[in-house]
ZAMARGU-4260 file (C-alpha; in steps of 0.2 Angstrom, whole numbers, plus 5000, padded with zeros to 4 digits):
<rodrens>
0) 5001/5002/5000 | 5007/5020/4997 | 5012/5027/5010 | 5003/5039/5008 | 4988/5028/5006
5) 4991/5020/5022 | 4991/5038/5032 | 4972/5040/5028 | 4969/5022/5034 | 4978/5025/5051
10) 4968/5042/5055 | 4950/5035/5048 | 4953/5023/5062 | 4956/5034/5073 | 4937/5045/5072
15) 4929/5031/5062 | 4915/5039/5052 | 4899/5036/5052 | 4894/5033/5033 | 4880/5031/5024
20) 4883/5019/5007 | 4863/5019/4996 | 4865/5005/4987 | 4865/4992/4996 | 4858/4981/4981
25) 4876/4979/4973 | 4889/4964/4979 | 4903/4975/4978 | 4893/4989/4988 | 4893/4977/5001
30) 4909/4967/5001 | 4917/4985/5005 | 4905/4987/5020 | 4908/4973/5028 | 4929/4978/5027
35) 4924/4995/5031 | 4917/4987/5050 | 4930/4972/5051 | 4941/4985/5050 | 4934/4999/5060
40) 4938/5014/5047 | 4920/5019/5047 | 4905/5014/5053 | 4893/5008/5039 | 4874/5011/5036
45) 4866/5001/5021 | 4851/5009/5018 | 4839/4993/5012 | 4819/4988/5007 | 4809/4974/5008
50) 4816/4969/4990 | 4833/4967/4997 | 4834/4965/5015 | 4837/4948/5013 | 4852/4947/5003
55) 4862/4955/5018 | 4857/4944/5032 | 4874/4936/5029 | 4885/4952/5035 | 4894/4950/5050
60) 4890/4962/5064 | 4876/4973/5055 | 4861/4976/5065 | 4844/4983/5056 | 4835/4997/5062
65) 4825/5009/5056 | 4828/5029/5052 | 4822/5034/5069 | 4832/5021/5076 | 4850/5026/5067
70) 4848/5045/5077 | 4853/5033/5092 | 4872/5035/5095 | 4873/5016/5101 | 4864/5008/5084
75) 4875/5020/5072 | 4891/5014/5079 | 4886/4997/5086 | 4902/4990/5070 | 4888/4992/5055
80) 4869/4995/5054 | 4856/4989/5040 | 4842/5002/5037 | 4825/4996/5030 | 4817/5010/5023
85) 4800/5000/5026 | 4801/4995/5043 | 4781/5003/5047 | 4789/5011/5064 | 4799/5022/5048
90) 4784/5030/5042 | 4785/5050/5054 | 4802/5050/5049 | 4801/5046/5030 | 4787/5056/5028
95) 4799/5069/5033 | 4812/5066/5022 | 4795/5062/5009 | 4791/5082/5015 | 4810/5087/5012
100) 4811/5078/4997 | 4795/5087/4988 | 4800/5106/4997 | 4819/5101/4988 | 4808/5101/4970
105) 4821/5086/4969 | 4817/5082/4950 | 4815/5060/4954 | 4809/5051/4965 | 4814/5044/4982
110) 4829/5030/4980 | 4837/5025/4994 | 4852/5038/4985 | 4841/5053/4990 | 4836/5047/5007
115) 4854/5047/5011 | 4860/5062/5004 | 4847/5067/5018 | 4850/5058/5032 | 4868/5066/5027
120) 4859/5080/5027 | 4850/5080/5047 | 4867/5073/5049 | 4861/5057/5053 | 4877/5053/5043
125) 4891/5060/5045 | 4894/5057/5026 | 4891/5047/5012 | 4896/5036/4993 | 4886/5031/4979
130) 4886/5031/4961 | 4895/5011/4961 | 4876/5011/4952 | 4871/5023/4948 | 4880/5038/4935
135) 4889/5055/4943 | 4876/5067/4938 | 4864/5057/4949 | 4876/5060/4964 | 4878/5077/4962
140) 4860/5081/4957 | 4858/5075/4976 | 4873/5080/4983 | 4868/5100/4977 | 4846/5099/4979
145) 4847/5091/4998 | 4864/5093/5006 | 4867/5114/4997 | 4884/5120/4995 | 4899/5122/5007
150) 4899/5141/5020 | 4905/5154/5006 | 4907/5141/4993 | 4901/5144/4974 | 4907/5129/4964
155) 4905/5110/4963 | 4919/5100/4957 | 4931/5084/4956 | 4948/5078/4961 | 4958/5062/4959
160) 4969/5058/4971 | 4984/5053/4961 | 4996/5042/4973 | 5013/5045/4963 | 5028/5036/4965
165) 5039/5051/4977 | 5022/5058/4983 | 5007/5061/4983 | 4996/5073/4969 | 4980/5082/4965
170) 4972/5081/4950 | 4958/5092/4947 | 4944/5094/4939 | 4943/5076/4929 | 4923/5077/4931
175) 4911/5088/4934 | 4916/5107/4923 | 4919/5105/4907 | 4920/5121/4905 | 4925/5132/4921
180) 4928/5151/4919 | 4941/5161/4930 | 4931/5159/4944 | 4926/5146/4944 | 4948/5140/4940
185) 4950/5149/4956 | 4937/5140/4966 | 4941/5123/4962 | 4958/5129/4967 | 4955/5133/4985
190) 4946/5117/4989 | 4963/5107/4978 | 4970/5113/4991 | 4962/5111/5006 | 4958/5092/5002
195) 4976/5090/5002 | 4981/5095/5014 | 4969/5087/5025 | 4972/5071/5015 | 4990/5072/5014
200) 4995/5080/5029 | 5005/5090/5015 | 5007/5110/5012 | 5000/5112/4995 | 5008/5119/4982
205) 4996/5124/4969 | 4999/5124/4948 | 4986/5132/4939 | 4990/5124/4921 | 4989/5131/4900
210) 4998/5126/4886 | 5005/5143/4891 | 5021/5146/4902 | 5022/5163/4909 | 5015/5170/4895
215) 5025/5162/4881 | 5007/5161/4870 | 4994/5171/4870 | 4977/5165/4867 | 4959/5167/4876
220) 4959/5153/4883 | 4979/5155/4891 | 4969/5172/4896 | 4958/5166/4906 | 4971/5153/4916
225) 4977/5171/4922 | 4961/5178/4926 | 4961/5164/4937 | 4975/5170/4945 | 4973/5186/4947
230) 4958/5182/4955 | 4963/5170/4969 | 4975/5183/4972 | 4966/5196/4978 | 4955/5180/4989
235) 4973/5182/4997 | 4976/5162/4998 | 4988/5154/5011 | 4997/5143/5000 | 5006/5142/4985
240) 5001/5146/4968 | 5009/5149/4954 | 5006/5149/4932 | 5002/5151/4922 | 5011/5136/4922
245) 5016/5121/4906 | 5015/5102/4916 | 5033/5099/4911 | 5037/5117/4921 | 5027/5113/4936
250) 5032/5096/4939 | 5049/5094/4932 | 5062/5105/4942 | 5075/5104/4927 | 5062/5113/4914
255) 5057/5124/4928 | 5075/5131/4928 | 5074/5136/4911 | 5054/5140/4907 | 5050/5147/4924
260) 5066/5149/4934 | 5058/5163/4944 | 5044/5152/4949 | 5042/5148/4968 | 5033/5134/4965
265) 5038/5126/4947 | 5048/5108/4947 | 5038/5106/4964 | 5019/5107/4965 | 5008/5094/4968
270) 4992/5100/4967 | 4986/5103/4945 | 4970/5112/4941 | 4967/5111/4924 | 4958/5123/4913
275) 4949/5111/4909 | 4936/5094/4912 | 4943/5088/4894 | 4962/5091/4898 | 4960/5083/4916
280) 4949/5068/4912 | 4962/5065/4900 | 4978/5070/4909 | 4970/5059/4924 | 4969/5044/4917
285) 4986/5044/4904 | 4995/5045/4923 | 4984/5029/4927 | 4983/5019/4909 | 5000/5021/4905
290) 5010/5028/4921 | 5000/5012/4932 | 4999/5029/4946 | 4983/5022/4955 | 4970/5036/4952
295) 4956/5039/4967 | 4942/5047/4964 | 4933/5056/4960 | 4933/5069/4974 | 4918/5079/4977
300) 4924/5096/4984 | 4911/5108/4987 | 4895/5100/4995 | 4894/5105/5017 | 4895/5086/5021
305) 4907/5075/5013 | 4898/5062/4998 | 4911/5055/4986 | 4907/5047/4969 | 4910/5029/4963
310) 4915/5024/4943 | 4900/5012/4942 | 4918/5001/4935 | 4923/5002/4954 | 4929/4987/4964
315) 4926/4984/4982 | 4942/4988/4987 | 4941/5005/4978 | 4926/5008/4990 | 4935/5001/5005
320) 4947/5018/5002 | 4936/5032/4996 | 4927/5022/5011 | 4944/5026/5024 | 4944/5045/5014
325) 4926/5047/5019 | 4927/5045/5036 | 4945/5056/5036 | 4934/5070/5027 | 4922/5069/5041
330) 4934/5074/5054 | 4943/5089/5046
</rodrens>
C-alpha cells in the first residue's frame, strides 16, 4: 500500500465516520461495507428495503434498524447498520424525509440515494458514498439539492488523488465542470489545496496549468487561466500557487529552471488545476493507464458535508478506500 494511503487509513481508524452506503443491491458495496466495519475504517450504514434486506443477512456484526433508530449513537456505532426503509416504525421519519424531498424540488423519485443524502443533510450520518450503480450526475444532483453547498462556496467540483511514487498529487477538475470560467478555476484551486492538506498533511503547491508558461503563448484560453490567477490572488489564499504553467514546468525541476526560473513552485507542484474537463479527465487517465499511477476518486468538493462519487466500474477495494477517505474528511 502507498505510504500516503496507509496514513489515510490510520487517520480513519482514529475516529471512524458514520458513512451511508445506499446502493445495497450491489455486491461490491456490500463487500466493502463488511470490510469497512471489520477494519474499523468507518461505521457503514447500508440503506435497504424489503426487496434487498434478505441479501444482507450474512453480514457479520451488522444490526437492522429503522430510520428513527439511526439517531441513536449506540446503533450507528455498533459496527455496521442496515436501515430498512420499509419497517413500519419508519413511517414518521420517512414522511418527514419525503416532505423535505418535495420542498427541495428534487425532480426524481425517492430512492436509497436521495434518502442517504437526506440523512447526511440531517446529520444522521457523517458522509455518503454512491455511484456504483448510477451516473455521476445522479449523485451530484442529490448532493446539490439535498445536502447543499459549503458556506461561501459557489462551485461543486472534483479531484483525483494520484498516488505517484515520490509523493501524492491532486488533479482537478476531472469529472464535473466541463468549461470552468476564471472564478470557477479559482474556486477549484482553493478547494483542491484544502483537500490536499487535509488528506496528505502536507503544504499544497498549486499549479494553474495551461499550454503556455508565463506568457509564452497568446490565446483566449491562456487569458482565462491568467484571469483565474488574478482572482485567486485577490482572495489571499494561505498556500503557494503560480501559473500559468505547462505541466512539465510545474513538475520537473530541470524544465522549470529554463521555463519559469522565478517561480516559487515550478518543478515542485503537488496540486494541478487543469483549464477544463477535457484536459483534466484525459490527463488523469493517461497517468493512470500509461504511467501506472493509482487514481482515487473522483472526490467531490464544494458540498456542505462529504459525499463521494464512485465509478460504475469500481471494485469493492475502491469503495473501501473511498470509505476511509470519507471518514477522514468527516473529521476535518
